[in-house]
C-alpha distance (Angstrom), angle and dihedral (degrees) to the residues before:
residue distance angle dihedral
X1 . . .
X2 3.85 . .
X3 3.77 120.9 .
X4 3.84 123.1 -169.4
X5 3.75 119.1 -128.6
X6 3.81 120.9 -169.6
X7 3.77 130.3 -168.5
X8 3.83 125.1 -172.9
X9 3.82 109.0 -155.9
X10 3.81 123.8 -169.9
X11 3.81 116.0 -138.4
X12 3.82 129.4 -156.9
X13 3.86 93.1 -159.4
X14 3.80 138.3 4.2
X15 3.84 90.0 -94.7
X16 3.80 95.7 42.0
X17 3.76 104.2 121.7
X18 3.82 97.5 155.4
X19 3.79 93.4 111.8
X20 3.75 91.8 47.4
X21 3.80 92.1 47.8
X22 3.82 91.8 48.7
X23 3.81 91.2 53.6
X24 3.78 89.6 52.7
X25 3.80 96.2 44.7
X26 3.83 90.4 49.4
X27 3.82 89.8 48.0
X28 3.78 92.8 -119.0
X29 3.81 90.4 122.8
X30 3.75 126.8 41.6
X31 3.81 112.2 -154.4
X32 3.83 90.2 -158.8
X33 3.81 89.3 60.3
X34 3.81 96.9 49.4
X35 3.79 117.2 122.6
X36 3.81 98.8 174.5
X37 3.77 145.6 -14.2
X38 3.79 120.6 -149.3
X39 3.80 123.8 -172.0
X40 3.79 144.8 176.9
X41 3.78 112.7 -139.3
X42 3.80 127.4 -167.3
X43 3.78 99.9 -116.0
X44 3.77 127.8 110.5
X45 3.79 95.2 -92.7
X46 3.78 91.6 -129.8
X47 3.83 133.4 109.1
X48 3.83 95.1 -71.2
X49 3.78 96.0 47.6
X50 3.80 103.7 122.3
X51 3.78 94.6 168.2
X52 3.79 87.0 91.0
X53 3.81 94.0 58.2
X54 3.85 90.1 39.9
X55 3.82 90.1 56.4
X56 3.81 92.1 46.6
X57 3.75 90.5 51.7
X58 3.77 92.3 49.6
X59 3.81 91.1 50.9
X60 3.76 91.2 50.4
X61 3.80 91.3 51.4
X62 3.83 90.8 54.4
X63 3.80 99.1 42.2
X64 3.84 102.5 27.9
X65 3.78 121.2 -178.0
X66 3.84 93.6 -6.5
X67 3.81 89.0 82.4
X68 3.79 99.5 45.6
X69 3.88 90.6 119.5
X70 3.82 97.5 29.3
X71 3.80 117.7 115.2
X72 3.82 109.4 -118.2
X73 3.85 110.4 -165.7
X74 3.79 116.1 178.9
X75 3.81 117.1 -179.8
X76 3.79 116.3 -164.0
X77 3.78 123.6 -139.4
X78 3.78 130.7 65.4
X79 3.78 97.6 177.1
X80 3.79 121.4 169.4
X81 3.77 111.6 5.2
X82 3.83 99.2 -25.5
X83 3.80 113.7 134.0
X84 3.78 122.5 -132.8
X85 3.77 110.2 -121.3
X86 3.81 148.0 143.5
X87 3.80 128.4 -121.3
X88 3.78 117.0 -156.9
X89 3.81 125.0 -160.8
X90 3.80 122.0 -160.2
X91 3.81 131.8 179.0
X92 3.81 107.5 -145.4
X93 3.78 125.1 -171.6
X94 3.83 111.3 -123.0
X95 3.78 141.5 138.0
X96 3.81 117.5 -104.5
X97 3.82 147.4 104.7
X98 3.71 131.1 -77.5
X99 2.89 166.5 -109.4
X100 3.79 99.6 79.8
X101 3.77 138.6 137.8
X102 3.79 113.7 -57.3
X103 3.80 126.7 -156.1
X104 3.81 127.8 -157.0
X105 3.78 133.2 167.7
X106 3.76 143.1 174.9
X107 3.81 140.1 175.1
X108 3.80 121.0 -135.2
X109 3.77 131.1 -146.2
X110 3.77 118.2 -84.8
X111 3.81 115.8 -90.8
X112 3.76 123.7 -134.6
X113 3.80 113.2 -116.8
X114 3.85 89.6 -108.1
X115 3.85 91.3 58.2
X116 3.83 95.2 56.8
X117 3.81 110.0 107.5
X118 3.82 94.4 11.7
X119 3.76 135.6 110.0
X120 3.81 88.5 -99.6
X121 3.79 86.5 67.3
X122 3.80 91.0 49.5
X123 3.80 91.0 54.6
X124 3.82 92.7 45.1
X125 3.79 92.2 54.3
X126 3.83 93.4 42.9
X127 3.80 91.4 56.9
X128 3.83 91.5 44.2
X129 3.83 90.3 52.3
X130 3.79 90.4 53.6
X131 3.80 90.3 50.1
X132 3.80 92.2 50.3
X133 3.85 92.0 47.3
X134 3.77 90.1 53.3
X135 3.84 91.5 46.4
X136 3.82 87.9 54.2
X137 3.80 90.7 54.3
X138 3.79 90.8 -122.1
X139 3.78 109.3 152.3
X140 3.82 99.2 -175.5
X141 3.82 120.6 47.5
X142 3.83 88.2 -148.5
X143 3.85 84.5 74.5
X144 3.76 92.3 59.7
X145 3.80 110.0 101.9
X146 3.81 104.6 172.3
X147 3.78 138.4 19.5
X148 3.83 117.5 -173.5
X149 3.77 116.1 -163.9
X150 3.81 125.0 -170.3
X151 3.81 104.7 -160.4
X152 3.83 135.7 -178.7
X153 3.79 129.9 -107.2
X154 3.79 136.1 -158.0
X155 3.80 123.2 -100.0
X156 3.79 125.4 -170.5
X157 3.82 89.8 -102.6
X158 3.80 92.6 51.4
X159 3.77 90.5 50.1
X160 3.76 93.7 47.0
X161 3.80 94.8 48.7
X162 3.80 97.1 41.6
X163 3.78 114.6 122.5
X164 3.81 90.5 -146.7
X165 3.79 134.0 35.4
X166 3.83 114.6 -79.6
X167 3.77 126.0 -132.3
X168 3.81 90.2 -109.2
X169 3.76 140.2 0.4
X170 3.83 90.6 -144.3
X171 3.79 109.3 95.4
X172 3.84 94.9 -160.1
X173 3.83 91.2 49.0
X174 3.81 89.0 51.2
X175 3.79 88.8 66.6
X176 3.81 91.1 59.5
X177 3.81 92.5 44.6
X178 3.80 91.8 50.9
X179 3.81 93.5 45.7
X180 3.78 90.0 47.9
X181 3.81 95.3 48.9
X182 3.83 89.9 45.8
X183 3.76 92.7 50.4
X184 3.81 93.1 49.6
X185 3.76 84.9 51.0
X186 3.79 89.8 56.8
X187 3.82 90.8 48.6
X188 3.78 90.1 49.1
X189 3.81 93.5 45.7
X190 3.74 92.8 50.4
X191 3.76 95.0 45.5
X192 3.81 94.8 -113.9
X193 3.84 88.7 128.3
X194 3.81 134.6 12.0
X195 3.73 126.3 -119.7
X196 3.81 93.9 -98.2
X197 3.76 91.5 55.7
X198 3.81 91.5 46.7
X199 3.85 90.3 52.4
X200 3.79 89.9 49.2
X201 3.76 93.0 49.6
X202 3.80 90.3 52.3
X203 3.76 94.9 44.7
X204 3.83 95.8 46.5
X205 3.81 99.7 29.2
X206 3.80 88.2 -127.3
X207 3.82 106.0 179.0
X208 3.80 90.1 -173.0
X209 3.85 86.7 79.4
X210 3.77 107.4 77.6
X211 3.80 148.4 144.8
X212 3.78 121.3 -110.5
X213 3.80 91.7 -152.7
X214 3.79 107.4 36.5
X215 3.77 126.0 110.7
X216 3.76 115.6 178.2
X217 3.83 126.9 -176.2
X218 3.82 122.9 -176.7
X219 3.83 123.7 -147.2
X220 3.74 142.3 173.3
X221 3.78 92.7 -131.7
X222 3.87 98.2 81.1
X223 3.79 144.2 30.6
X224 3.76 97.9 -155.8
X225 3.78 132.2 50.6
X226 3.78 132.3 -92.9
X227 3.79 110.5 -153.7
X228 3.81 128.0 -163.9
X229 3.84 122.4 -176.8
X230 3.82 124.1 -165.7
X231 3.77 122.8 -172.6
X232 3.76 145.3 123.2
X233 3.78 124.6 -77.9
X234 3.77 136.7 173.9
X235 3.80 87.3 -141.8
X236 3.80 90.9 67.9
X237 3.79 129.0 72.2
X238 3.77 134.9 -166.3
X239 3.87 140.4 76.9
X240 3.81 98.3 -66.7
X241 3.79 123.3 106.9
X242 3.80 131.5 170.3
X243 3.82 135.8 -158.8
X244 3.75 136.1 167.5
X245 3.75 141.8 -146.5
X246 3.79 135.9 -170.2
X247 3.78 118.6 -131.4
X248 3.82 110.2 -145.0
X249 3.83 90.5 -153.4
X250 3.80 138.6 -3.8
X251 3.80 95.0 -79.0
X252 3.81 99.6 38.0
X253 3.80 103.5 123.2
X254 3.86 99.7 155.9
X255 3.85 93.1 87.4
X256 3.80 90.7 48.4
X257 3.80 92.1 51.0
X258 3.82 88.4 48.5
X259 3.84 90.6 54.7
X260 3.79 89.1 48.8
X261 3.82 89.1 52.9
X262 3.78 90.7 50.5
X263 3.79 89.5 51.9
X264 3.80 88.9 48.7
X265 3.80 93.0 -128.6
X266 3.82 106.7 -161.2
X267 3.79 142.2 125.2
X268 3.78 87.2 -64.0
X269 3.83 96.6 45.4
X270 3.80 120.8 44.9
X271 3.75 134.5 -172.8
X272 3.80 108.8 -104.7
X273 3.78 102.2 -176.8
X274 3.81 139.9 -6.2
X275 3.82 131.6 -151.2
X276 3.77 125.8 -173.4
X277 3.79 143.5 166.7
X278 3.80 123.3 -135.7
X279 3.82 130.9 -166.7
X280 3.80 133.7 166.6
X281 3.85 107.8 -117.1
X282 3.75 107.2 -106.8
X283 3.82 95.7 -134.5
X284 3.82 89.8 61.2
X285 3.82 94.2 -118.2
X286 3.81 138.1 107.9
X287 3.83 110.8 -163.2
X288 3.81 90.2 -25.9
X289 3.79 95.7 -47.8
X290 3.82 119.8 114.0
X291 3.79 120.8 -113.9
X292 3.80 126.8 -168.7
X293 3.78 101.3 -150.9
X294 3.84 92.3 111.6
X295 3.83 93.8 48.8
X296 3.77 100.2 57.1
X297 3.83 109.4 108.8
X298 3.81 92.5 -172.5
X299 3.79 101.9 49.8
X300 3.83 126.2 39.9
X301 3.77 114.7 -116.8
X302 3.85 88.2 -124.1
X303 3.80 88.4 64.8
X304 3.80 92.1 49.7
X305 3.83 90.5 48.1
X306 3.81 93.2 51.2
X307 3.76 91.9 52.3
X308 3.80 94.0 44.8
X309 3.80 97.9 46.4
X310 3.79 90.7 39.4
X311 3.80 89.5 57.2
X312 3.77 93.1 47.2
X313 3.83 92.0 51.8
X314 3.77 94.5 41.1
X315 3.79 89.6 55.9
X316 3.79 91.1 54.3
X317 3.79 97.1 40.8
X318 3.78 100.9 36.9
X319 3.82 94.1 -131.0
X320 3.82 138.2 88.8
X321 3.81 102.3 -156.0
X322 3.80 90.8 98.5
X323 3.78 125.2 144.8
X324 3.80 97.6 -131.7
X325 3.80 112.8 170.3
X326 3.84 123.7 -167.8
X327 3.78 127.5 -140.8
X328 3.80 110.1 56.9
X329 3.81 103.7 -172.7
X330 3.82 106.6 166.8
X331 3.84 87.6 -9.5
X332 3.80 105.4 116.5
X333 3.81 126.8 -37.6
X334 3.81 125.8 -39.0
X335 3.82 107.4 -68.5
X336 3.79 94.1 4.4
X337 3.79 134.5 71.6
X338 3.80 149.3 -176.2
X339 3.80 122.0 -68.8
X340 3.79 124.7 -165.0
X341 3.79 125.4 -163.4
X342 3.75 126.7 -163.8
X343 3.79 116.2 -157.4
X344 3.79 131.7 -166.2
X345 3.77 122.3 -155.9
């Protein structure tokens, strides 16, 4: 029977794998059992953030061929007080009773540049989500609490060498288009929306159509998608549980507290890892008060949002090693976003 094991590993630089290496050497982590590694790196989180690829390369040097089919999802940007870190997910083989947290992952084919930000990408991710859910032995998609997608973006070279027209010639805009298409793919794959609704959302750019469990991060280091699914399954055992909430805006903590209550967070049950999406509200307001995140020509609004939401969550949770990802197109309501909490009893 599978049992999930999770490690949260602080890093001092994008290529700092000393903590990961120590876990392997002390046999507290088995590379052959790895399903996925997520990480927050200290780059700008934009098109020219190469800390993500740097970190992936460092992981590959340490773990080698053992991680050929492991999802490696690096998210750039640790603005404010957010701490760079890695989160590893293993599937051990043990005897026990469920239900417990289940983990599933898959890697898609590479897209062509002209497919990024199109309905083809939506369909590609939707099918991948279904594959990852099945691999996690989750029989009801209502039991899925978090889907992390690492998706590609366009660079000037990719645009110039594309055989067909691309969705945009703006490399930064391509990140949002890719995240949005990926997130609609999650919603479609989980049955949150039907195919007609997904097509309408793509055609009209309707941000009121969103997934409550999607987290998409775009990067230059890949052309396909790396997909991680977390949920609850009776086929898994162990002390790990997972739940999710949706923040209505950047300071909406009531749903997060409710998820903590459902997980029965106490002295006997602690929060192991936290994942959240952050986005500056597009009307420039938070509960009627003006914000300036969208008007800063020097710093992307996604960076402001990560720092802001990271601080809000850190104040509640008393920790800064939080996986807060910026850019929440079709990921939760305008200005808000999904949050997932992993607890260990």
